[in-house]
N, C-alpha and C positions, 0 to 999 in steps of 0.2 A: 149063513143062517144066524139069525138073531134070537136070543133067548129073552124071555120076559119073566119077571118075578114080581108078583103082587106083594105089596107091603115092604119092598126093599128100601124105599126112601124113608119110611117110618122107622125101620130097623137102624138105618144109618144115623138118623136123627137121635134115636134112643142111645145108641152107642157113643155118639159124640158128646152127649150130656152125662155119660156115665161117671167120668172123674169127679164132677161136681157133686153128683148124688152120693158117690162112695165117700168122698171126703166129709160131706155134711153128716151122713149116716155114721161114718167111722168116729167122728167126734162125739156124737151122742152115745155110741156104744162104749167108747173108752170112759166117758164120764159116768155112765150108768154102772159099768163094771167096777170102776174105782169106788163108787158109793157102796155097791154091794159088798166088795171086799172089806171096806172099812167097817160096815155094819156087822158083817159076819165075824171079823176079827174082834170087834168090841164084844160081841155076844160070847165068843169062845173064851175071852179073857175075863169075863165078868165073874165076880165071886172069889177072886184071889185075895185071901185074907190079909196078906201083908202088902198088897198093892191095890187098895180099893179105888183109887183115882186113876189108875193106869188106863182102863178102857177109854176114858174120855180124852186121853192124850193122843189117841189114834185118829189121824186126819188123812186127808188126801188133797192133792193139788194137781190140776191139769194144766198143761201148757200146749198151746196150739201155735204152730208155725206153718209157713207155706209148705205143703206137702208132708207135714209131720204133726202128730199129736202124741203126747205122752202123759202118763199119770205117775205120780210118786205117792205111795201109800205107806203109812207107818206112824209110829209114835213121834210126836213133836217133842223134842228134848227140852223145849222152853215151857212146856206144860207140866203140871204136877205129875210126878212119877214117870214122865215120858222117857227119861234117861234109862229106865229099867228095861227098855225094849229088848236089847240083845240078851240080857241076862234071863229074861223070862222066856223068850223064844228058844234060845239055844242052851240055857242052863249054865252051870258052872261046876267047879269041883265040889261045891257045897250044896248045890241045888239042882234038882232034875229039871229038864226043860218043860215048859208049858206051851206047847205049840199052839199058835192061834193065827199068826199071819200066813204061814205056809198052808195050813188047811183051808183058810179062807180063800186063798189064791186057787187052790186045787178045786174048790167048790165052784168058783166062777168060770173056770176053764171051759166046760161044756156049754154053759150059757153064752159065753163070749163067741165060741165057734159057731153056735147056732145063729146068733145075731148077725155075724158076718155072712153066713150062708143066706140068711133072709134078705140082706142087702143085695147080694148077687142075684137072688131069685126075683127081686122086685125090679131090677134093671133089665133083666132078660125076660 
């Protein structure tokens, strides 16, 4: 007995192209997420009286390699007041922390997960 399934060839073709779609979509998601985290961290750290230039030191950089994409987000120590990042985020014995990078990352988490789910939904 032979079974037939309509659309099976189309499904096989879609699944064969899935890795390319996932990688392309994944790169865009990482880049968008990094930009969102940077902007939110800048917004959360705006108005610090003793570090008015600090928010502009927060940058991001994405690196794409075969099968891998990563983003590094945070203050650039070569920019004005960028070296204050650890002290501002975590505080010191003399200063309370002013959390801004951690909350920005937390805010992006659900958006990131949703975007990954959207890619999966688009493929299937």
